[in-house]
C-alpha positions as CSV (number, residue, x, y, z in Angstrom):
1,M,6.2,121.9,19.3
2,F,2.8,120.1,18.3
3,I,2.1,116.9,17.7
4,K,-1.9,114.9,16.7
5,T,-1.6,111.4,17.2
6,E,-3.9,108.4,18.6
7,A,-3.4,107.7,22.3
8,I,-4.6,105.3,24.5
9,V,-5.5,106.3,28.3
10,L,-2.9,104.1,31.1
11,R,-4.1,106.3,33.9
12,V,-5.6,108.9,35.0
13,H,-4.2,111.0,38.4
14,P,-5.2,113.9,40.3
15,W,-2.8,116.8,39.5
16,S,-4.8,119.3,42.2
17,N,-8.7,119.7,43.3
18,T,-9.6,120.4,39.4
19,S,-6.8,119.3,36.9
20,H,-5.8,115.6,36.1
21,L,-2.3,113.9,35.1
22,V,-3.0,111.4,32.0
23,V,-0.4,108.9,31.2
24,W,-1.1,107.7,27.6
25,L,0.6,105.1,25.3
26,T,0.9,106.3,21.2
27,P,2.2,104.5,18.8
28,E,4.7,107.4,17.3
29,H,6.1,108.6,21.0
30,G,5.1,105.5,23.4
31,R,4.1,106.9,27.0
32,V,3.3,110.2,27.1
33,S,1.9,112.5,30.4
34,T,0.3,115.4,30.2
35,R,-1.3,117.7,32.0
36,V,-5.1,118.6,31.5
37,K,-6.3,122.0,33.2
38,G,-9.7,122.0,34.9
39,A,-10.4,118.8,33.7
40,C,-13.0,118.8,36.5
41,R,-14.6,121.7,36.2
42,P,-18.2,121.7,35.2
43,K,-17.9,123.6,32.0
44,S,-14.6,122.2,30.8
45,L,-14.2,121.1,27.0
46,F,-12.5,117.8,28.3
47,L,-15.1,116.5,30.6
48,G,-16.2,113.1,29.7
49,Q,-13.5,113.1,26.8
50,Y,-11.1,110.6,28.1
51,D,-11.0,107.8,30.5
52,L,-9.3,104.8,31.7
53,C,-8.8,102.4,28.4
54,Y,-9.8,105.0,26.0
55,T,-8.7,105.4,22.4
56,C,-8.6,109.1,21.9
57,E,-6.9,111.5,19.3
58,L,-5.0,113.9,21.3
59,L,-3.4,117.1,20.0
60,F,-1.0,118.0,22.8
61,Y,2.5,120.8,23.0
62,A,5.5,118.4,23.2
63,R,8.4,120.1,25.8
64,E,11.8,119.5,24.4
65,T,12.7,118.7,28.3
66,G,10.3,115.9,28.4
67,G,8.2,115.5,31.5
68,V,4.8,116.3,31.4
69,H,3.9,118.0,28.6
70,S,0.6,120.4,27.8
71,I,-2.6,119.0,26.0
72,R,-4.3,121.0,23.5
73,E,-7.3,119.0,22.3
74,V,-8.8,115.6,22.9
75,S,-11.6,114.0,21.4
76,P,-12.8,110.4,22.1
77,L,-12.3,107.9,18.9
78,D,-13.3,104.6,21.0
79,T,-14.7,104.6,24.6
80,R,-15.2,100.8,24.4
81,D,-18.6,100.7,26.9
82,P,-18.4,97.1,27.1
83,L,-15.9,97.6,29.5
84,R,-18.2,99.3,32.2
85,F,-20.4,96.4,32.4
86,N,-18.5,93.5,33.6
87,W,-16.0,93.4,36.1
88,R,-13.6,91.1,34.7
89,S,-13.1,92.7,31.7
90,A,-12.6,96.2,33.3
91,C,-10.1,94.2,36.2
92,A,-7.8,93.0,33.0
93,A,-7.9,96.0,31.0
94,N,-6.5,97.8,34.2
95,Y,-4.4,95.6,34.2
96,Y,-3.3,95.7,30.6
97,A,-3.0,99.4,30.6
98,D,-1.0,98.9,34.0
99,L,1.8,96.2,32.0
100,A,1.9,98.7,29.1
101,H,2.6,101.5,30.9
102,H,5.5,99.5,32.5
103,A,6.8,98.2,29.2
104,S,6.9,101.8,27.5
105,V,9.0,104.4,27.1
106,P,8.7,108.1,27.5
107,M,9.1,110.4,24.0
108,Q,10.3,107.0,22.0
109,E,8.4,104.7,19.2
110,A,6.4,102.1,20.8
111,R,4.1,100.9,17.5
112,S,4.5,97.0,18.3
113,H,3.3,97.8,21.9
114,Y,0.5,99.8,21.1
115,E,-1.3,97.3,18.8
116,L,-1.2,94.8,21.1
117,L,-3.0,96.8,23.7
118,R,-5.3,98.1,21.4
119,R,-6.0,94.3,20.0
120,D,-6.4,93.2,23.5
121,L,-8.4,95.9,25.0
122,D,-11.3,95.0,21.5
123,A,-11.0,91.3,22.5
124,L,-12.2,92.1,26.4
125,C,-14.9,93.8,24.8
126,H,-16.3,91.1,23.1
127,D,-15.3,88.0,25.5
128,I,-15.4,87.6,29.1
129,P,-11.6,86.8,29.7
130,R,-10.1,83.5,31.3
131,P,-6.7,83.3,33.6
132,V,-5.1,81.8,30.0
133,D,-6.1,84.5,28.2
134,I,-4.1,87.3,30.7
135,L,-1.4,84.7,30.4
136,L,-1.1,85.2,27.0
137,H,-1.0,89.3,26.8
138,E,1.8,88.8,28.8
139,A,3.9,86.3,27.0
140,R,3.3,89.1,24.3
141,V,4.5,91.8,25.9
142,L,7.2,90.2,27.2
143,K,8.2,88.7,23.5
144,L,8.1,92.5,22.1
145,L,10.5,93.3,25.2
146,G,12.8,90.8,23.6
147,L,12.5,89.1,26.9
148,A,11.3,85.5,26.2
149,P,12.6,83.0,28.1
150,N,14.7,79.8,27.1
151,L,11.8,77.0,27.4
152,A,13.7,74.5,25.4
153,P,14.5,71.5,27.5
154,C,17.7,69.1,27.6
155,P,16.4,66.1,25.6
156,A,18.9,64.0,28.0
157,C,17.6,65.7,31.3
158,H,14.0,66.5,31.4
159,G,12.0,64.0,30.2
160,P,7.8,64.7,29.3
161,E,7.2,63.3,33.1
162,Q,10.1,65.0,34.8
163,S,10.1,67.9,36.9
164,V,12.0,70.7,35.5
165,R,14.6,73.2,37.1
166,Y,14.3,76.4,36.3
167,S,17.2,79.7,36.4
168,V,14.4,82.5,36.4
169,T,17.5,85.1,36.7
170,A,19.5,83.5,33.9
171,A,16.2,82.6,32.3
172,R,17.3,78.3,31.2
173,P,16.7,75.7,32.2
174,L,18.8,73.7,34.3
175,C,20.4,70.4,34.1
176,E,24.4,69.0,34.8
177,H,24.6,69.6,31.0
178,T,24.6,73.6,31.6
179,R,26.4,75.6,34.1
180,P,25.1,76.2,37.6
181,A,22.9,78.6,38.8
182,A,24.7,81.1,40.7
183,A,24.1,81.4,44.5
184,T,21.6,84.4,43.9
185,D,19.7,83.4,41.4
186,T,15.8,82.8,41.2
187,V,15.4,78.9,40.7
188,L,12.0,77.2,40.0
189,T,10.8,73.6,40.0
190,L,8.2,73.4,37.6
191,P,6.1,70.4,37.7
192,P,6.1,68.2,34.5
193,G,4.2,69.6,31.8
194,V,4.7,73.2,32.6
195,L,7.7,74.1,30.2
196,Q,6.0,72.4,27.4
197,A,3.1,74.5,28.1
198,L,5.0,77.8,28.9
199,G,6.5,77.2,25.0
200,G,3.5,77.0,23.9
201,L,1.9,80.1,25.1
202,F,5.2,82.2,24.0
203,N,4.2,80.7,20.7
204,A,0.9,81.0,20.3
205,T,-0.3,83.7,18.2
206,E,-4.5,83.4,18.7
207,T,-6.0,82.0,22.1
208,S,-8.2,79.4,20.2
209,C,-4.9,77.5,20.0
210,F,-5.5,76.3,23.2
211,Q,-8.6,74.2,21.9
212,N,-6.0,72.4,20.0
213,S,-3.1,72.4,22.6
214,P,-0.3,72.1,19.7
215,W,2.5,71.1,22.1
216,G,0.8,68.3,23.3
217,V,-0.6,69.4,26.8
218,P,-4.2,68.9,27.1
219,L,-6.9,71.5,27.6
220,H,-7.9,70.4,30.9
221,A,-4.3,70.2,31.9
222,L,-4.2,74.5,31.4
223,N,-7.2,74.5,33.7
224,G,-6.2,72.4,36.6
225,E,-5.3,74.6,39.9
226,K,-1.8,72.9,40.1
227,F,-1.2,73.4,36.7
228,L,-2.1,76.8,36.1
229,L,-0.3,77.9,39.7
230,A,2.8,77.1,38.8
231,I,3.0,78.8,35.4
232,F,0.9,82.2,37.2
233,R,4.1,81.9,39.5
234,F,6.4,81.6,36.5
235,F,5.5,84.4,34.9
236,G,5.4,86.8,37.6
237,T,8.5,85.8,39.1
238,F,10.2,86.7,35.6
239,M,8.1,90.0,35.2
240,R,9.5,91.1,38.9
241,L,13.1,90.2,37.9
242,H,13.0,90.8,34.9
243,I,11.3,94.2,34.2
244,E,10.4,95.2,37.9
245,Y,6.7,94.6,37.7
246,P,5.0,94.8,41.3
247,M,3.5,91.7,41.9
248,G,0.3,93.0,44.2
249,P,-1.6,94.2,41.0
250,R,-1.4,90.8,39.6
251,R,-2.0,89.0,42.3
252,T,-5.3,90.8,43.3
253,L,-6.1,90.2,39.3
254,F,-5.7,86.7,39.7
255,D,-7.1,86.4,43.4
256,L,-10.7,88.3,42.2
257,F,-10.8,85.9,39.0
258,A,-10.7,82.9,41.5
259,S,-12.9,84.2,43.9
260,L,-16.3,84.1,42.3
261,P,-17.9,81.7,39.7
262,R,-17.3,82.4,36.5
263,P,-20.5,84.9,35.2
264,K,-22.5,84.7,32.3
265,P,-22.2,85.9,28.9
266,L,-21.1,89.2,28.2
267,V,-24.1,90.7,26.5
268,V,-22.4,94.3,24.6
269,G,-24.3,97.2,25.1
270,G,-26.4,95.9,27.8
271,V,-26.1,96.1,31.5
C-alpha cells in the first residue's frame, strides 16, 4: 500500500555504502523507518532532498508486517536553513528530534506529537533557545504522553520556604499524609520554590509566560544556577524512569549550553 504524507526527519543512519535508513515522524502514521537505496550516489534523485529536521512530502510503500518500508518519492517542504547557522539551535533541534523518536510509536497516529515538534523546530529557526525553552518542550512531551506528574503540594506540610521530598517513581510529593515511598523508589529533595516552578512549566502554553511568573517564582530564580539545576535533575530523572530516555544526550546538550557565553541574536538567512 502506498502512503503519501508530510514527515519530519528524526534520524539518518547509514544502511550501506550508498544507502540510508531514514526515520520520520508523520502525523497519521507516527514513526516510520524507510530505506533509501542509492541515496549517496552522485546522480541519485534523493540527493539533497532530506536532512535532519527537514519537513518533507513523503511517498512510501508500507509493508504489512511493519519494520523498514520502501521509499518511492521525497521532496522538501521546509528545510529550516537557520538551524544550520547557529550551533545552539542545531543542538536543541537534534535533541527535540531524538526525544520525538523515543516518545512516538511506529505506525500509530501521532498528530499531536508531530504538531509540537513542527512548532518548536520552527521556533528554533527564529529565536536562540534558552535552557528554559528546552524544559518547556520536555514538559509538553510528557503531557502528550499522559505522564504529567502530580505537583500539588500538601498545604499542611509544604510551605513556600520548605524543601519537598518527591517520589519520582510514584510521581507525587511525599509527606506524612501520603503513603511512604517504597524502598525501590527514586526520591529527590526539591529546594524551596522548585515544586511551584515545575507546576508552572507543565501549565505553561507559551515561553513568554515566564516573563510574568504567574506561579509566583521570580524570573531571576528560574535563571539561577542552583534552581535551574534542580529542575534539570527532576526532568532528567523523571524521563529516565518513565520513558527510558538515556541521560547522555540530554546532559551533553545542557553542558554545551553552559560552556560558552550567550551568542549574538540569530540572523535568519545569514552566516
